[in-house]
C-alpha positions as CSV (number, residue, x, y, z in Angstrom):
1,X,81.2,131.6,-179.3
2,X,79.2,131.9,-176.0
3,X,79.8,134.8,-173.5
4,X,82.0,132.7,-171.2
5,X,84.2,131.9,-174.0
6,X,84.4,135.4,-175.2
7,X,85.3,136.7,-171.7
8,X,87.9,134.0,-171.4
9,X,89.3,134.8,-174.9
10,X,89.8,138.4,-174.3
11,X,91.4,138.0,-170.9
12,X,93.6,135.0,-171.7
13,X,94.8,136.3,-175.1
14,X,95.9,139.6,-173.6
15,X,98.1,137.8,-171.1
16,X,99.9,135.7,-173.8
17,X,100.3,133.0,-171.2
18,X,101.0,130.3,-173.8
19,X,104.2,132.3,-174.9
20,X,106.0,132.1,-171.5
21,X,109.3,130.3,-171.6
22,X,109.7,126.8,-170.2
23,X,111.9,128.4,-167.6
24,X,109.0,130.0,-166.1
25,X,107.4,126.7,-165.4
26,X,109.8,125.8,-162.7
27,X,108.0,124.9,-159.4
28,X,104.6,124.8,-161.0
29,X,102.4,121.7,-160.9
30,X,101.2,120.5,-164.3
31,X,98.0,118.8,-165.2
32,X,96.7,116.7,-168.1
33,X,93.7,117.9,-170.1
34,X,91.4,115.5,-168.2
35,X,92.7,116.8,-164.8
36,X,92.5,120.4,-165.7
37,X,88.9,120.1,-167.2
38,X,87.8,118.6,-164.0
39,X,89.5,121.3,-161.9
40,X,87.7,124.1,-163.8
41,X,84.4,122.3,-164.5
42,X,84.4,122.1,-168.2
43,X,84.7,119.1,-170.7
44,X,87.8,117.9,-172.2
45,X,86.4,118.7,-175.6
46,X,85.9,122.3,-174.5
47,X,89.5,122.7,-173.4
48,X,90.7,121.1,-176.6
49,X,88.4,123.5,-178.6
50,X,89.7,126.5,-176.7
51,X,93.3,125.4,-177.3
52,X,92.8,125.0,-181.1
53,X,91.0,128.4,-181.2
54,X,93.7,130.1,-179.3
55,X,91.2,131.0,-176.6
56,X,93.0,129.2,-173.7
57,X,96.3,127.7,-175.1
58,X,98.0,124.7,-173.3
59,X,101.7,124.2,-173.2
60,X,103.2,121.3,-175.1
61,X,105.5,118.5,-174.0
62,X,108.3,117.6,-176.4
63,X,106.0,114.7,-177.5
64,X,103.3,117.3,-178.5
65,X,101.0,116.3,-175.7
66,X,99.2,119.4,-174.2
67,X,99.3,120.2,-170.5
68,X,98.2,123.0,-168.2
69,X,99.9,124.4,-165.2
70,X,98.9,126.3,-161.9
71,X,99.5,129.5,-163.8
72,X,96.7,128.5,-166.3
73,X,94.5,127.8,-163.3
74,X,95.2,131.2,-161.8
75,X,94.5,132.9,-165.1
76,X,91.3,131.0,-165.5
77,X,90.1,132.1,-162.0
78,X,91.0,135.8,-162.7
79,X,88.9,135.7,-165.9
80,X,85.9,134.4,-164.0
81,X,86.2,136.2,-160.6
82,X,83.6,138.7,-159.7
């Protein structure tokens, strides 16, 4: 894993963002993998890999389709702020 992935992994894993209840998602905008990848400047495949490895886990719709929220964006920004 590269350094950015390691930093992201340690920060995000400690917050357990993916374990928040669906109730906490009220009033948050959600984004598809494509949209979120564009927002943070990584590829869709990178997000999919991070999700699979538990580095940066997406929420799942009842259909199983992954999505990200504004909370994910905030956590990503915290992990890479200087």
